[in-house]
C-alpha positions, 0 to 999 in steps of 0.5 A: 260187705254193704250189701250184706249189711244192708241185707241184714239191716232188713231181714232183721227189721222186716223178723222185727215187723213179725215176718211182713214183708211190708208195714200197713197204715190204718185209715184210722191212724192215717186220720189221727195223723193227720189230726195231730201233725198237719197244721190246719191254718185259715187261708186268705185269697183275695182278687180284686172283688172277693177277700176269702178266707178258709179254714180246714176243719175236719178231714177223714180218709177212706182207702181202698174204694178204688185201685190205689186211691185215698178218697180225702174228705173234710170240712171247711169254712168258708168266709166270702167278704165282698161289697154285695154279697158277703156270705159265709158257709161249711163247703164239704169237699171230697178228693180222690188221691194218689199216696206215693211214698217219697223216700228223701223225706221218708214219708207218704204224700199225696198227688193227682188230687180230683174233686169228687164233690163239693157241698155248701151248708146252707145249700143255697149258697152253692150258686154264690160258691161255686164263683170262688170253687177254683180258689177253693179247689185251689186252697185245699190241693195245694195243703194235701199236697204240700205236707205228708200225711203220713209219716215214719215215725223215726224214734220206733227203731223198727219204722226208721230203718224201714223206711229207708228201704221203702220201694213205695206203696199200696192201697187196699181197701181201709189200709196203706200199706207201704212195700219193703221188697220191688 
């Protein structure tokens, strides 16, 4: 009887989503969610010689440029305090990551973040920034892997029901598809 009720709920939810077996989120929706819900606060990383302040600003998303991969581009402001060469710069970084659905949290997270590129403005600071790149990458990796980049809306009945039965996600060009079937 319990399985019948679950099957009925899934069927109703799928019908409510337009007779589909998946729910899709576009790049634009994902970027909007990140801008609205993911907090950007300045983080400080200190070593015996350097004190680095990193703030994360504009984030953009590209979906499906590689199979089941999401590209995350971010602009960071970096301020390095040290006795010899203090500096401020903007750093543009691109990561590739594998999105996954955490059923317990009913949210989309990133894992396996890999740095694709890193450029600074002004460009003359690229060499100087190479010394703090590990701290910057560690901060951005932690930031992007520890927060959901999308959560199904529990206030919308159909998404709340579907969130409970999502089996996984698939990345296609321009979309992340939440799949409700095996």
